[in-house]
BAFI-3210 file (N, C-alpha, C; in Angstrom, 3 decimals, decimal comma, padded with zeros to 6 digits):
// residues 126
n [1|2|3|4|5|6|7|8|9|10|11|12|13|14|15|16|17|18|19|20|21|22|23|24|25|26|27|28|29|30|31|32|33|34|35|36|37|38|39|40|41|42|43|44|45|46|47|48|49|50|51|52|53|54|55|56|57|58|59|60|61|62|63|64|65|66|67|68|69|70|71|72|73|74|75|76|77|78|79|80|81|82|83|84|85|86|87|88|89|90|91|92|93|94|95|96|97|98|99|100|101|102|103|104|105|106|107|108|109|110|111|112|113|114|115|116|117|118|119|120|121|122|123|124|125|126]
n.u [095,053|095,275|096,880|100,011|100,541|103,062|103,806|105,621|106,856|107,464|110,433|109,350|107,151|104,255|102,851|100,301|100,660|099,587|096,767|094,374|095,164|095,036|092,320|091,030|092,119|090,912|088,734|089,835|093,096|095,592|097,932|100,816|102,763|105,515|108,388|110,943|112,369|114,245|116,655|119,596|120,747|119,621|120,465|119,912|117,504|116,264|116,836|115,089|112,998|112,624|112,945|110,551|108,898|109,180|107,783|105,922|104,797|106,858|105,521|103,066|101,782|103,376|103,601|105,326|104,812|106,233|106,514|107,801|110,943|110,576|110,661|112,925|113,800|112,322|113,296|116,041|115,169|114,399|116,652|118,068|116,884|115,150|113,385|110,377|108,954|105,891|105,016|105,975|105,492|106,293|106,298|106,657|108,969|112,659|114,764|117,354|120,463|121,534|124,074|126,610|127,363|124,221|123,723|124,546|123,665|120,665|121,383|122,218|119,764|117,806|118,669|118,387|115,880|115,843|116,479|114,879|112,288|109,529|110,909|113,094|110,722|109,080|111,403|112,174|109,720|109,604]
n.v [079,608|075,438|074,016|071,816|069,220|067,080|063,937|061,877|058,814|056,919|055,253|052,644|052,488|052,770|053,921|053,373|054,396|057,032|056,712|057,408|060,770|062,088|060,829|062,125|065,584|065,308|067,064|069,902|070,165|069,346|065,818|064,007|061,453|060,279|058,648|057,156|054,828|053,383|054,466|055,321|057,731|059,866|062,617|061,824|060,545|062,637|064,469|062,757|063,182|065,666|065,547|064,585|067,113|068,446|069,110|070,881|074,932|077,005|079,024|077,611|076,786|074,325|071,893|070,415|067,111|065,248|062,053|059,967|058,865|060,526|063,161|063,607|063,410|065,724|067,970|068,054|068,627|071,476|072,408|072,681|074,199|073,641|075,252|077,164|076,751|076,040|075,714|073,572|069,761|068,191|064,746|063,161|062,628|064,008|066,753|066,744|066,739|064,451|061,787|060,019|057,877|057,664|057,211|055,215|053,044|053,467|051,815|049,609|048,674|048,696|046,788|044,273|044,067|043,284|040,834|039,593|040,333|040,228|039,247|041,270|043,761|043,195|043,006|046,190|047,162|045,869]
n.w [108,391|108,650|111,624|110,762|112,694|113,543|114,757|117,297|117,738|121,240|122,347|122,414|120,362|118,037|114,901|115,952|119,226|119,116|117,727|118,919|119,546|116,935|116,074|117,797|117,403|114,392|111,257|112,491|112,909|110,507|110,483|110,410|111,246|112,681|111,007|112,372|113,555|111,985|112,188|113,656|115,591|117,302|116,259|113,825|113,612|114,127|111,872|109,562|110,623|110,396|107,100|107,011|106,881|104,788|102,211|103,433|103,258|104,594|105,497|106,921|110,044|111,873|114,384|116,175|118,607|120,542|122,311|125,151|123,438|121,044|122,128|122,633|120,467|119,269|120,493|119,400|116,869|117,634|118,059|115,938|113,562|110,657|109,660|110,196|113,817|115,531|117,601|120,879|121,782|124,565|126,352|128,739|128,585|128,577|128,877|128,979|126,789|124,745|125,321|125,370|126,717|127,610|124,765|124,239|126,053|124,854|122,466|123,435|124,912|122,913|121,212|122,389|122,559|120,199|120,356|122,385|122,782|124,701|127,118|127,637|128,255|130,317|132,311|131,820|132,371|135,948]
ca.u [095,319|095,490|098,123|100,535|101,188|104,315|103,662|107,127|106,478|108,709|111,070|108,685|105,848|104,893|101,501|099,431|100,323|098,708|095,632|093,345|095,376|094,543|091,134|090,678|092,220|089,772|089,131|090,901|094,785|096,531|098,719|101,676|103,338|107,419|108,948|112,388|112,899|115,599|117,992|121,106|121,063|118,481|120,206|119,717|116,102|115,712|116,918|114,726|111,806|112,425|112,624|109,102|108,082|109,679|106,737|105,285|105,224|107,346|103,709|102,252|102,104|104,023|103,323|105,591|104,924|107,209|106,723|109,837|111,994|109,973|110,455|114,031|114,067|111,495|114,039|116,975|114,814|114,290|118,154|118,361|115,839|115,308|111,520|109,356|108,091|104,755|104,859|106,446|104,530|106,518|105,215|106,767|110,377|113,753|115,596|118,892|121,271|122,701|125,480|127,505|126,642|123,030|123,737|124,881|121,996|119,513|122,128|122,076|118,231|117,427|119,635|117,695|114,152|115,963|117,315|114,113|111,361|108,838|111,797|113,206|109,936|109,035|112,800|111,362|108,533|110,011]
ca.v [078,146|074,450|073,669|070,140|068,073|066,465|063,454|061,395|058,003|056,962|054,065|050,942|052,564|053,038|055,422|053,270|055,420|058,660|057,124|058,158|061,844|061,360|060,962|063,536|066,569|065,830|067,965|070,726|070,185|067,702|065,553|063,243|060,555|060,485|057,607|057,159|054,069|053,219|055,684|055,120|058,611|060,981|063,577|061,281|060,256|064,495|064,941|062,082|063,680|067,509|065,489|064,728|068,223|069,129|069,338|072,299|075,444|077,532|079,820|076,569|076,404|073,419|071,668|069,301|066,094|063,635|061,397|059,295|059,030|060,919|064,294|063,655|063,875|067,427|069,567|068,252|069,649|072,443|072,574|073,013|074,033|074,006|076,066|078,003|075,963|077,495|075,123|071,404|069,294|066,912|064,508|062,085|063,136|064,808|068,528|066,378|065,773|062,906|062,112|058,851|057,344|057,586|056,427|053,176|052,467|053,254|050,956|048,495|048,016|048,240|045,256|043,450|043,809|042,375|039,222|038,668|042,012|040,159|039,428|042,678|044,159|043,104|043,709|047,562|047,263|045,924]
ca.w [108,056|109,327|111,808|110,642|113,559|113,178|116,235|117,431|119,032|121,443|121,184|121,963|119,961|116,507|114,655|116,806|120,007|118,644|117,124|119,555|119,337|115,615|116,248|117,974|116,252|113,482|111,088|113,158|111,781|109,500|111,637|110,389|112,426|112,111|111,282|112,459|113,988|111,496|112,798|115,139|116,358|117,732|115,225|112,119|114,009|113,612|109,843|108,958|110,654|109,017|106,001|106,795|106,368|103,666|101,312|104,155|102,684|105,560|106,357|107,201|111,548|112,332|115,726|116,973|119,609|120,798|123,301|125,353|122,565|120,438|123,115|122,524|118,753|118,791|120,739|118,568|115,869|117,770|118,177|114,559|113,174|109,417|109,181|111,387|114,297|115,843|118,737|120,485|122,974|124,764|126,703|129,149|127,864|129,246|128,148|128,951|126,044|124,370|126,290|124,468|127,553|127,012|123,409|124,357|126,347|124,202|121,419|124,026|124,974|121,172|120,772|123,972|122,199|118,984|120,666|123,179|123,379|126,092|128,316|127,983|127,903|131,233|132,824|131,763|133,545|136,992]
c.u [095,480|096,791|098,644|101,083|101,875|104,543|104,853|106,720|107,331|109,389|110,268|107,349|106,499|103,854|100,428|099,275|099,617|097,890|094,218|093,651|094,857|092,874|090,313|090,742|091,079|090,470|090,137|092,314|094,401|097,226|099,499|102,111|104,693|107,598|110,297|113,480|114,088|116,709|118,837|120,773|119,855|118,756|120,188|118,069|115,544|116,121|115,797|113,313|111,685|112,249|111,115|108,322|108,352|109,120|106,185|105,677|105,775|106,698|103,150|102,768|102,330|103,633|104,092|105,451|104,911|106,578|107,934|110,463|112,000|110,027|112,270|114,377|113,810|112,356|115,651|116,825|115,020|115,622|118,868|117,453|116,056|113,828|110,834|108,740|107,324|104,336|105,525|106,031|105,787|106,029|106,778|108,413|111,711|114,417|117,326|119,023|121,446|123,910|126,238|127,024|124,826|122,724|123,697|123,938|121,520|119,713|121,649|120,105|117,948|118,044|119,419|116,474|114,431|115,712|115,836|112,895|110,265|109,622|111,608|112,040|109,434|110,201|112,484|110,566|109,146|110,504]
c.v [077,093|074,541|072,169|070,333|066,983|065,463|062,528|060,398|058,084|055,611|052,260|051,340|053,190|054,175|054,840|054,292|056,239|058,367|058,194|059,969|062,182|062,026|062,664|065,479|066,626|066,826|069,799|071,156|068,870|067,421|064,672|062,179|060,339|059,075|057,371|055,727|052,874|053,822|055,413|056,143|058,947|062,593|062,999|061,110|062,489|064,393|063,978|062,346|065,283|066,409|065,294|065,924|068,922|069,542|070,526|073,128|075,891|078,883|079,045|076,217|074,869|072,899|070,297|068,593|065,244|063,249|060,960|059,970|059,883|062,649|064,434|064,681|065,284|068,449|069,121|068,796|070,729|073,111|073,229|072,793|074,551|074,425|076,042|076,797|076,590|077,116|073,337|071,187|068,125|066,361|062,797|061,759|063,754|066,261|067,823|066,316|064,450|062,650|060,529|057,688|056,450|056,668|055,017|052,907|052,104|052,085|049,634|047,727|047,751|046,762|043,950|043,087|043,254|040,607|038,364|040,113|041,306|040,175|040,737|043,590|043,815|042,516|045,361|047,644|046,901|046,486]
c.w [108,716|109,578|111,517|111,873|113,852|115,046|115,866|117,791|119,750|121,283|121,277|121,219|118,652|116,268|115,929|118,146|119,707|117,675|117,465|119,517|117,683|115,331|116,844|117,325|115,063|112,324|111,493|112,601|110,891|111,104|110,160|112,015|111,650|112,354|111,114|112,883|113,323|111,540|113,679|115,887|116,336|116,621|113,392|112,160|113,397|112,007|109,258|109,123|109,807|107,446|105,532|106,490|105,316|102,504|101,833|103,643|104,707|106,118|106,762|108,703|111,298|114,204|115,910|118,348|119,689|122,095|123,924|124,470|121,727|120,813|122,339|121,097|118,180|119,566|120,433|117,460|116,075|118,271|117,246|113,492|111,535|108,937|110,753|112,407|115,569|117,406|119,400|121,495|123,424|126,112|127,362|128,396|129,291|128,330|128,340|127,387|125,819|125,149|125,464|125,475|127,235|125,895|123,177|125,076|126,130|123,166|122,571|124,648|124,001|120,599|121,729|123,344|120,642|120,001|121,573|123,638|124,165|127,147|128,937|127,673|129,857|132,439|133,231|133,283|134,841|137,461]
res [x|x|x|x|x|x|x|x|x|x|x|x|x|x|x|x|x|x|x|x|x|x|x|x|x|x|x|x|x|x|x|x|x|x|x|x|x|x|x|x|x|x|x|x|x|x|x|x|x|x|x|x|x|x|x|x|x|x|x|x|x|x|x|x|x|x|x|x|x|x|x|x|x|x|x|x|x|x|x|x|x|x|x|x|x|x|x|x|x|x|x|x|x|x|x|x|x|x|x|x|x|x|x|x|x|x|x|x|x|x|x|x|x|x|x|x|x|x|x|x|x|x|x|x|x|x]
***
């Protein structure tokens, strides 16, 4: 049975981040890109990601792959499993739990993006 990959982008990314991975997976696997950008907490993002797997039979192998923020979401999913997961790939992420301080910093960054995206990205890049 072909595995299903749930690919989760980072905070400054969208599905385009995974385009090359999707291309290389080809017919060997099926993949979906998670969409949780509208959620305010990692727990809510994980719930939305689980919902995107609701139609997948429990016997089908699922692989979670998360980049940056997507890795935090994958870890949250693993901490609160709703179905079996065969493997998880965490890229450029951390195993640290989200704290109130890190959640506030993420929210502040998102608000800055909404006000002046180019300037905020420039500030992060420096």
